[in-house]
Structures are given as C-alpha cells and as structure tokens.
C-alpha positions in Angstrom: 47.4 -2.6 -6.8 47.3 0.7 -4.8 44.4 3.1 -4.8 44.4 5.5 -7.7 42.9 9.0 -7.3 39.7 9.3 -9.3 39.4 5.5 -9.7 35.8 5.4 -8.5 33.0 7.5 -10.0 31.3 10.0 -7.6 27.9 8.2 -7.9 29.5 4.9 -7.1 31.2 6.4 -4.1 27.7 7.5 -2.9 26.4 4.0 -3.3 29.3 2.6 -1.3 28.6 5.1 1.5 24.9 4.0 1.6 25.7 0.2 1.8 24.2 -1.4 4.8 27.3 -3.7 5.0 30.4 -1.5 4.7 32.6 -1.8 1.6 35.7 -2.2 3.7 38.5 -3.4 1.5 39.9 -1.9 -1.7 39.8 -5.3 -3.5 36.1 -5.8 -2.7 35.3 -2.2 -3.7 36.9 -2.9 -7.1 34.7 -6.0 -7.4 31.7 -3.9 -6.6 32.8 -1.3 -9.2 33.0 -4.0 -11.8 29.5 -5.1 -11.0 28.3 -1.5 -11.1 29.9 -1.0 -14.5 28.3 -4.1 -15.9 24.9 -2.9 -14.6 25.4 0.6 -16.2 26.4 -1.1 -19.4 23.1 -3.0 -19.3 21.2 0.3 -19.2 20.8 1.1 -15.5 21.4 4.8 -14.9 23.7 5.5 -11.9 20.9 7.6 -10.2 18.4 4.8 -10.8 20.8 2.3 -9.1 21.1 4.6 -6.1 17.3 5.1 -5.9 16.8 1.4 -6.0 19.4 0.8 -3.2 17.6 3.4 -1.1 14.4 1.5 -1.5 16.1 -1.8 -0.6 17.7 -0.2 2.5 14.3 1.2 3.7 12.7 -2.2 3.1 15.5 -4.0 4.9 15.2 -1.7 8.0 11.4 -2.0 7.9 11.6 -5.8 8.1 14.8 -6.4 10.1 15.2 -3.4 12.4 18.8 -2.6 13.1 20.1 -6.2 12.6 22.5 -6.0 9.6 23.5 -9.7 9.6 21.1 -10.7 6.7 21.8 -7.7 4.5 23.3 -8.4 1.1 26.8 -7.2 0.5 27.0 -4.6 -2.3 28.3 -6.8 -5.1 25.6 -9.4 -4.4 22.9 -6.7 -4.3 24.0 -5.3 -7.6 23.9 -8.6 -9.5 22.2 -11.2 -7.3 18.6 -12.3 -6.9 16.5 -9.9 -4.8 18.8 -7.0 -5.4 18.9 -4.2 -8.0 16.6 -6.0 -10.5 13.9 -6.5 -7.8 14.0 -2.9 -6.5 14.4 -1.0 -9.7 10.7 -1.1 -10.4 9.1 -1.8 -7.0 10.4 0.5 -4.4 7.8 -0.7 -1.8 7.7 -4.4 -1.0 4.7 -5.7 -3.0 3.5 -8.0 -0.2 3.0 -5.0 2.1 0.5 -3.4 -0.3 -2.9 -4.5 -1.6 -3.6 -5.5 -5.2 -4.1 -1.9 -6.1 -0.8 -0.7 -4.6 -2.5 0.8 -1.6 -1.8 0.1 2.1 -3.3 -3.1 3.5 -6.3 -3.0 5.9 -5.8 -4.7 9.3 -6.9 -8.2 8.2 -4.6 -7.9 5.2 -1.7 -6.8 7.3 -2.3 -9.8 9.5 -1.7 -12.0 6.5 1.5 -10.2 5.6 3.1 -9.5 8.9 3.5 -12.3 11.5 3.9 -9.9 14.4 0.7 -8.0 13.6 -1.0 -11.4 13.1 -0.4 -12.3 16.7 -2.1 -9.1 17.9 -4.9 -9.5 15.4 -5.6 -13.1 16.5 -6.3 -11.7 20.0 -8.9 -9.4 18.6 -10.6 -12.1 16.5 -10.5 -14.6 19.4 -12.1 -12.1 21.8 -14.8 -11.3 19.2 -15.6 -15.0 19.0 -15.8 -15.2 22.8 -18.2 -12.3 22.9 -20.3 -13.8 20.1 -20.4 -17.2 21.8 -21.5 -15.6 25.1 -24.3 -13.7 23.3 -25.4 -16.9 21.5 -25.9 -18.9 24.7 -29.6 -18.2 24.3 -29.6 -20.3 21.2 -29.4 -17.7 18.4 -26.5 -15.9 16.9 -26.6 -12.1 17.7 -27.2 -9.6 14.9 -23.9 -8.1 13.7 -24.9 -4.6 15.0 -25.4 -6.1 18.5 -22.1 -7.9 18.3 -20.3 -4.6 17.3 -22.0 -2.8 20.2 -20.9 -5.5 22.6 -17.3 -5.3 21.3 -17.4 -1.5 21.8 -17.9 -2.0 25.6 -15.8 -5.1 26.1 -12.6 -4.1 28.0 -10.5 -7.0 26.7 -11.5 -6.5 23.1 -10.8 -2.8 23.2 -7.4 -3.4 24.8 -6.4 -5.8 22.1 -7.8 -3.6 19.3 -5.9 -0.6 20.7 -2.6 -2.6 20.4 -3.5 -3.4 16.8 -4.3 0.2 16.0 -1.0 1.4 17.5 1.0 -1.0 15.3 -1.2 -0.4 12.2 -0.6 3.4 12.6 3.1 2.8 12.6 2.7 0.7 9.4 0.9 3.5 7.7 3.6 6.0 8.7 6.4 3.7 7.4 4.6 3.2 4.1 4.3 7.0 3.8 8.0 7.3 4.5 8.7 4.8 1.6 6.7 7.0 -0.7 8.4 10.3 0.2 11.0 11.1 -2.4 12.4 13.9 -0.2 13.3 11.6 2.7 17.0 11.2 3.0 18.3 7.7 3.6 19.7 8.6 6.9 16.4 10.2 8.1 14.5 7.3 6.7 16.7 4.9 8.6 16.1 6.7 11.9 12.4 7.1 11.4 11.8 3.5 10.2 13.5 2.2 13.4 11.7 4.7 15.6 8.3 3.9 14.1 8.7 0.2 14.1 9.9 -1.3 17.3 9.0 -4.7 15.7 9.9 -4.9 12.0 7.0 -5.4 9.5 6.6 -8.4 7.3 8.9 -11.4 7.0 12.7 -11.1 7.5 14.5 -9.8 4.4 18.0 -10.6 3.2 
C-alpha cells in the first residue's frame, strides 16, 4: 500500500528521526507505528516514549561509541527486552551509578567499566609495589607514609593521572545524561567527544 499523507503522527515521526538504526522502508515504518500505537494504548505518553528513547540513545553512545551494529531497531526497542520498559523509569544506566543514584567513585567505576578497570589496576599495582618496597625493613608502613610515597612516585602519579582523565570524562557524561536541555544531537556529539573509549559494558 502506498504512503498516505498524514499516516504517521508527528511525535512518531520525531521518534523515527531519532532512531539509531534508520527506519528505512515504509513497511517497517508501519510495523513500528503498530508497536508505537500498542505502547500508547498501554498508557505510555508519546513524549514519555521520546524521552525514554533519548535516554537509550545516550546510553548506547556512552557504551558503544559510534558503532551502531548492536543498536536495537525501533520496533524491537519499543516492545522488546531492554527497550522502552527499561528506559522509561531509569534514564541513566543503573550500574553506572552508586546505590544512592550518585556517580561512582574511582574504585566503583573500576567495577562497572572494564576499560577504567585496566587503568585502575595499574594504580593499585604500583601502590602495592611501593608498599612492598617500604616494608622491606620488616614492618608495613603507616598509611600516611604510604600516601606520601605515592605522591612522589613518578609511575604512580602517571597511572593516577590517566585514571583522573577518564574519570573526569565519566563525570561529564553523567552530567550530560542529567541535563534535560541537552538536545539528542548535541548529546551524541558530546558523548563521543568526551569518551574516546565507551563506558561500561557493551549495550545492545
């Protein structure tokens, strides 16, 4: 059946335009519309659906960079697992926040983000090397002495600086998630610019 003028609601057209994977055929677009209409009938407001997709897109770019191969197609996102239902209430991926909904500290981010974990292990390993060297006399050094030694250790400071750089990008990305005024296009550009390596595990 040929396209009919006014066939697709304006809000639905906006959602299609936002889709990470293009809604390229008329047949598939009608399938997406049917899924949209079922979701609206279930009580999801059109603007709520769009906001949830915006959160999904930010999360996807944060974790996958500019690789779109794992992105859900729009129909699957509307009705499948990990789609609208997951992002309607949690716009920021819960594993990238602490139990109180606040940004993770560095050890916490190391648990959630494999790439940060690699950097953090270097810091922890060098700290252990410094402690072992100081304990060669037979006693473990006081914590304040260990901290002072880490402050002057060139390798430790280099590893810590790499962690701080990535951690600062993480905080900026979380701030971007929380900004209701950030357009999806600007969020896409900034998320990619801030995160040369995506945060957290890969997302589909």
